[in-house]
C-alpha positions in Angstrom: 28.3 3.8 -9.0 31.9 5.0 -9.4 33.3 8.3 -7.7 36.8 9.4 -8.8 38.8 11.4 -6.7 37.8 14.6 -8.1 34.3 14.2 -7.3 35.3 13.0 -3.8 37.1 16.0 -3.4 34.3 18.2 -4.8 31.8 16.4 -2.2 34.4 17.2 0.8 34.7 20.9 -0.1 30.7 21.1 -0.5 30.6 19.5 2.8 32.8 22.0 4.0 30.8 24.8 2.5 27.7 23.8 3.9 29.0 23.3 7.6 30.3 26.9 7.4 27.0 28.0 6.2 25.3 26.0 9.0 27.5 27.7 11.4 26.7 31.2 10.1 23.1 30.6 10.6 20.9 28.4 13.0 17.4 28.1 14.0 15.9 29.0 17.1 14.2 25.9 18.0 11.9 27.6 20.8 10.3 30.0 18.2 10.0 27.7 15.3 7.8 24.6 14.3 7.7 22.4 11.3 11.3 22.5 10.5 12.4 19.3 12.0 11.6 16.4 9.4 8.4 18.5 8.4 6.6 17.4 11.8 4.6 20.1 13.6 3.4 18.3 16.7 4.8 15.1 18.2 1.4 14.1 19.6 -1.1 16.1 17.3 -2.4 17.8 20.9 0.1 20.7 20.7 3.0 22.4 19.2 5.8 22.9 21.6 6.5 26.3 22.7 3.3 27.5 21.2 -0.4 28.1 22.2 -3.2 27.8 20.0 -6.3 29.8 20.5 -9.3 30.7 18.3 -12.9 32.4 18.3 -15.5 30.2 17.4 -13.0 27.4 16.6 -9.8 25.9 17.6 -6.9 25.6 15.1 -6.8 21.8 14.0 -3.1 20.7 14.6 -2.1 17.9 12.1 1.2 16.2 11.7 2.3 18.4 8.9 0.1 21.6 8.9 -1.9 23.7 11.4 -5.6 24.6 9.8 -6.0 28.1 11.5 -9.3 28.5 9.8 -11.5 25.7 8.4 -12.9 25.8 5.0 -16.4 25.5 6.1 -18.1 27.4 8.0 -17.0 30.9 7.5 -16.5 34.0 10.1 -13.9 31.8 12.2 -10.7 33.0 13.8 -7.5 31.2 14.9 -4.1 32.0 16.1 -0.7 30.6 17.3 1.5 32.5 19.7 5.0 31.7 20.5 5.4 31.3 24.5 9.0 32.8 24.4 10.0 35.9 23.4 12.8 37.0 20.7 16.0 37.8 22.4 18.3 38.7 19.2 18.8 42.1 17.7 19.4 40.4 14.2 17.1 37.6 13.0 15.0 36.3 10.1 11.5 34.8 10.1 9.9 32.4 7.5 6.4 31.4 7.0 5.3 28.5 4.7 1.4 28.8 4.5 -1.4 28.1 1.8 -4.7 29.7 1.3 -7.4 28.0 -0.6 -11.1 28.3 -1.0 -14.3 28.8 -3.0 -14.1 31.2 -6.1 -14.9 34.3 -4.4 -13.6 33.3 -1.0 -12.3 36.1 1.6 -10.2 36.3 4.7 -6.6 37.5 5.9 -3.6 36.2 7.5 -1.4 38.1 9.9 2.2 37.6 11.4 2.5 39.6 14.5 5.7 40.7 16.1 4.6 42.5 19.4 5.8 43.6 22.9 3.1 41.3 24.6 1.9 37.8 23.7 -1.6 38.3 23.1 -2.5 34.4 23.3 -5.4 35.4 25.9 -6.6 38.4 23.9 -7.0 37.3 20.4 -6.5 40.0 17.6 -7.0 37.4 15.0 -7.3 40.1 12.4 -5.8 43.6 12.0 -9.0 45.2 11.6 -10.5 44.1 15.1 -7.1 44.9 16.9 -6.8 47.3 19.5 -3.8 49.2 21.0 -0.8 47.1 20.5 3.0 47.8 20.4 4.7 46.1 17.3 4.8 45.0 13.7 2.1 43.0 11.7 2.6 41.8 8.4 -0.9 41.5 6.6 -1.8 39.1 3.5 -5.2 40.0 2.2 -7.0 40.8 -1.1 -6.6 44.5 -0.5 -8.7 46.9 -2.9 -9.9 43.9 -5.0 -6.2 43.4 -6.2 -6.4 39.5 -5.9 -4.0 39.7 -3.1 -1.3 41.9 -1.5 1.3 41.7 1.4 1.3 44.9 3.9 3.2 45.9 6.6 2.0 48.0 9.6 3.5 49.5 12.7 2.1 50.7 16.0 3.7 51.9 19.3 0.7 51.3 21.4 -1.0 54.7 20.9 -3.2 53.8 17.9 -6.5 51.9 18.2 -6.7 50.0 14.9 -10.2 48.9 15.5 -11.6 52.1 15.7 -9.4 54.0 13.1 -11.3 55.8 10.4 -8.8 54.7 7.3 -6.7 51.7 8.5 -5.4 50.9 5.0 -3.3 54.2 4.8 -1.1 53.3 7.6 0.7 50.7 5.8 4.6 51.5 5.4 5.1 49.0 2.7 3.4 46.5 0.3 3.6 44.7 -2.7 0.8 43.0 -4.8 0.8 39.0 -4.5 -2.3 36.3 -5.6 -1.8 34.0 -3.0 -5.2 31.9 -3.3 -5.6 28.6 -4.8 -2.0 28.4 -5.8 -1.8 24.6 -5.3 1.6 25.1 -3.7 3.0 26.4 -0.6 3.8 30.3 -0.3 6.9 31.3 1.6 6.5 35.0 3.5 10.0 35.6 4.8 11.1 39.0 6.7 14.1 39.9 8.5 16.2 42.3 10.3 19.6 42.1 9.4 22.4 44.9 9.1 20.3 47.7 9.8 17.6 47.0 7.0 14.2 45.6 7.5 13.2 43.3 4.3 10.2 41.3 3.3 10.1 39.0 0.4 7.5 36.5 -0.8 8.4 33.2 -2.8 12.1 34.6 -3.1 11.1 37.8 -4.7 11.5 41.3 -2.9 8.4 42.9 -1.7 9.5 45.9 0.3 12.5 47.0 2.2 13.5 50.0 4.6 16.2 51.0 6.9 13.9 53.5 9.0 12.9 50.7 11.1 14.5 49.0 14.0 12.6 46.4 16.0 13.6 46.0 19.7 14.1 42.4 21.4 12.0 40.8 23.9 8.9 40.6 21.6 6.7 37.9 20.7 5.8 36.1 17.3 2.4 35.4 16.4 0.3 33.9 13.5 -3.5 34.6 13.2 -5.9 34.3 10.3 -9.6 35.0 10.1 -12.2 34.1 7.4 -15.1 35.9 6.0 -18.7 34.8 5.4 -17.4 33.0 2.1 -14.4 31.4 3.8 -10.7 30.8 2.8 -9.1 28.0 4.8 -5.5 29.2 6.0 -3.2 26.5 6.5 0.5 27.2 8.3 3.0 24.5 7.4 6.3 25.9 8.7 7.4 28.7 11.1 11.2 29.2 11.4 13.0 31.8 13.1 16.8 32.1 12.7 19.7 34.1 13.4 23.5 34.5 13.1 26.3 32.6 15.0 27.2 36.4 16.4 24.6 35.6 19.0 24.7 32.6 21.5 21.9 30.1 20.7 20.5 30.2 24.4 18.1 32.6 25.5 19.0 35.1 28.6 17.0 32.9 31.2 19.3 30.3 30.6 22.7 32.1 31.0 24.1 29.6 33.7 23.5 26.8 31.4 25.4 28.9 28.6 28.4 29.9 30.8 28.8 26.1 31.8 28.3 25.0 28.0 31.0 27.6 26.9 33.3 26.3 29.8 33.0 22.6 28.8 33.5 23.3 25.2 36.6 25.3 26.0 37.9 22.7 28.2 37.1 20.2 25.5 39.0 22.2 22.9 41.9 22.5 25.3 42.2 18.6 26.1 42.2 18.1 22.5 44.9 20.5 21.7 47.0 19.3 24.6 46.7 15.7 23.3 47.7 16.6 20.0 50.8 18.5 21.2 51.6 15.6 23.4 51.5 13.2 20.6 53.5 15.3 18.3 56.3 15.6 21.2 56.1 11.7 21.7 56.8 11.4 17.8 59.4 13.8 17.0 59.9 12.3 13.5 56.4 12.7 12.2 57.3 16.4 11.1 54.7 19.2 10.7 52.0 16.7 9.3 50.6 14.2 12.1 50.2 10.5 11.2 46.7 9.0 10.6 46.7 7.7 14.1 47.3 11.0 15.6 44.4 12.4 13.8 41.3 12.4 16.2 38.3 10.5 14.9 35.9 13.1 16.1 36.0 16.7 17.4 33.4 18.2 19.9 31.8 21.9 18.8 33.2 24.9 20.2 32.3 28.4 19.8 34.1 30.5 17.4 35.0 33.0 19.9 36.7 30.7 22.2 39.7 30.1 19.5 41.8 33.0 20.0 44.9 32.5 18.1 45.3 31.8 14.1 47.5 28.7 14.9 44.4 27.2 17.0 42.2 28.1 14.2 44.3 26.6 11.5 44.7 23.3 13.5 41.0 23.0 14.4 40.2 23.7 10.7 42.9 21.5 9.3 41.8 18.6 11.8 38.1 18.7 10.8 39.2 18.7 7.2 41.2 15.4 7.7 38.1 13.9 9.6 36.0 14.7 6.3 38.6 13.4 4.2 38.4 10.0 6.3 34.9 9.7 6.2 34.9 10.4 2.3 37.4 7.5 1.9 35.4 5.3 4.1 32.3 6.2 1.9 34.5 5.5 -1.2 35.6 2.0 0.2 31.9 1.2 1.1 30.8 2.0 -2.4 33.9 -0.1 -3.9 32.3 -3.1 -1.6 28.8 -2.6 -2.8 30.1 -2.8 -6.4 32.0 -5.8 -5.8 29.0 -7.5 -3.9 26.9 -6.2 -7.0 29.0 -7.7 -9.6 28.9 -10.9 -7.7 25.3 -11.1 -7.6 25.1 -10.5 -11.3 27.6 -13.2 -11.9 25.4 -15.5 -9.7 22.3 -14.4 -11.6 23.8 -15.1 -15.2 25.0 -18.6 -13.9 21.4 -19.4 -12.8 20.2 -18.1 -16.1 22.2 -20.3 -18.3 20.3 -23.7 -17.9 17.3 -21.5 -18.9 18.8 -20.5 -21.9 19.4 -24.3 -22.7 15.9 -25.1 -22.3 14.7 -22.1 -24.2 17.1 -23.2 -27.2 15.8 -26.8 -27.0 12.1 -25.5 -27.4 12.9 -23.2 -29.9 14.2 -26.0 -32.1 11.1 -28.2 -31.5 9.2 -25.3 -32.8 11.0 -24.8 -35.9 10.9 -28.6 -36.4 7.0 -28.4 -36.3 7.1 -25.3 -38.5 9.1 -27.2 -41.2 6.7 -30.1 -41.4 3.9 -27.7 -41.5 5.5 -26.1 -44.5 6.2 -29.7 -46.2 2.6 -30.7 -45.8 1.3 -27.2 -47.2 3.6 -27.9 -50.4 2.4 -31.3 -50.9 -1.3 -30.2 -50.9 -0.6 -27.4 -53.0 1.6 -29.3 -55.6 -0.7 -32.3 -56.5 -3.9 -32.1 -58.3 -7.1 -33.7 -57.2 -9.4 -32.9 -59.8 -9.2 -36.2 -61.6 -9.8 -38.2 -58.1 -12.8 -36.1 -57.4 -14.3 -36.7 -60.9 -13.9 -40.5 -60.4 -15.6 -40.4 -57.0 -18.3 -38.1 -58.5 -19.1 -40.8 -61.3 -19.1 -43.5 -58.9 -21.7 -42.0 -56.9 -23.7 -41.1 -60.2 -23.8 -44.9 -61.3 -24.7 -45.9 -58.0 -27.7 -43.6 -57.8 -29.0 -44.6 -61.5 -28.6 -48.3 -60.6 -30.7 -47.8 -57.7 -33.5 -45.8 -59.5 -33.8 -47.9 -62.4 -34.2 -51.4 -60.3 -36.4 -50.0 -57.6 -39.9 -50.4 -59.4 -39.2 -54.0 -60.5 -38.0 -55.0 -57.3 -41.0 -53.7 -55.5 -43.3 -55.1 -57.9 -41.9 -58.6 -57.6 -42.1 -58.3 -53.8 -45.9 -57.2 -53.9 -46.6 -59.7 -56.4 -45.0 -62.9 -54.7 -46.0 -62.2 -51.1 -49.6 -61.1 -51.7 -52.4 -62.9 -49.9 -55.2 -64.8 -51.8 -59.1 -64.1 -51.8 -59.9 -67.7 -50.2 -57.8 -66.6 -47.3 -59.9 -63.3 -46.7 -63.1 -65.2 -47.0 -61.9 -67.9 -44.5 -60.9 -65.3 -42.0 -64.6 -63.6 -42.4 -66.5 -66.9 -41.9 -64.4 -67.7 -39.0 -65.0 -64.6 -37.2 -68.9 -64.8 -37.8 -69.0 -68.4 -36.3 -67.3 -67.1 -33.1 -69.7 -64.3 -32.9 -72.7 -66.4 -33.1 -71.2 -68.9 -30.7 -70.5 -66.3 -28.2 -74.3 -65.1 -28.4 -75.6 -68.6 -28.0 -73.4 -69.2 -24.9 -74.6 -66.0 -23.7 -78.4 -66.5 -24.0 -78.0 -70.1 -22.5 -76.3 -68.6 -19.4 -78.8 -66.0 -19.1 -81.8 -68.5 -19.1 -80.2 -70.6 -16.4 -79.6 -67.8 -13.9 -81.9 -67.5 -11.0 -84.9 -65.2 -11.3 -85.2 -62.3 -8.8 -88.6 -60.6 -8.2 -89.3 -57.5 -6.1 
């Protein structure tokens, strides 16, 4: 991988632009979750600065999501409420959620911004909420449209639970099919420059300049499922504000002032050090040498830099630091390229003996193929018909000679080796004599045996 100077310059300016945009807006950590590496809970037992409640069900907190209502059974309610209020007049809130369920499942999701944190009194649904002071954004299947996003306001005088026609009280709405999308839906609402705006998946939903929500209110997220349930999951909730406000909340004003003084002192020390180095090296001119450029600058508030010269010096030093880091990255890439080239050369050197062995094997295979082709050619070129005919005639002659000579030989053998009639007569007489003699011996022994009388 090779990066030229133009690419490095573009990367540097991109880093500067990203740094500027990061300063323009930052996240309020104690009102957000899921924005740090996608992790919601460090211990899977709770969300920092949030309180989980439910009715018939306690929201299940996983590493990357919170299941507000389960896929089964239905008629469950779950909610998350921030423990700290919002202390900024201009802000942006963003919720990443997902709804999934059966074909005709039902339920609703609410985002609350109310004067009182209702973590003990659970208004998990707008239709069951009593008197409250604040804003509610509701996501449900209103009038069978397949899904909608609506906004409601209450000054604490209207009891929504007993209202005869609650749907007519919305001040803004848009259609949005949110069920079973297979992806996360992003609902974003903000109060910036005197306008309140709601967008869904980056598309505008509704906007008005008639609303100004006060500070000191609490955020909440709740969901309710019907008898045929929908499972609502909250993956990320991020509240951010611009850099015109301090990051710390009012209950930390002392820490804020101390941090501001420390940052101002650090900036002044860095500036005095740079001025002292320029005075000690008068031949350096307006541009400091590489040794005079600080390796790192501490973060300072924009309001603490008063003069344009200080602003230019701070910006110049930070650009120089970014340039140095880019050069270091370029040098590391060059070193990695050289090391990779050396590894490649070493592998190629190790592969050379293998190539020699492979060539020898290929030569042996070619020799075997040549011999096989020669044998095949010899077999195909010679005529074996005469040889086969000779062998056939020899076998036929042997068979004929055996067939013709076999009866004569058998007759000779039978005629010369047959026994005579006298031999048969002698054998018959001898057998009879032996039988008579055996009978006579038996009779004699029987007469000579002792008699037994009963």
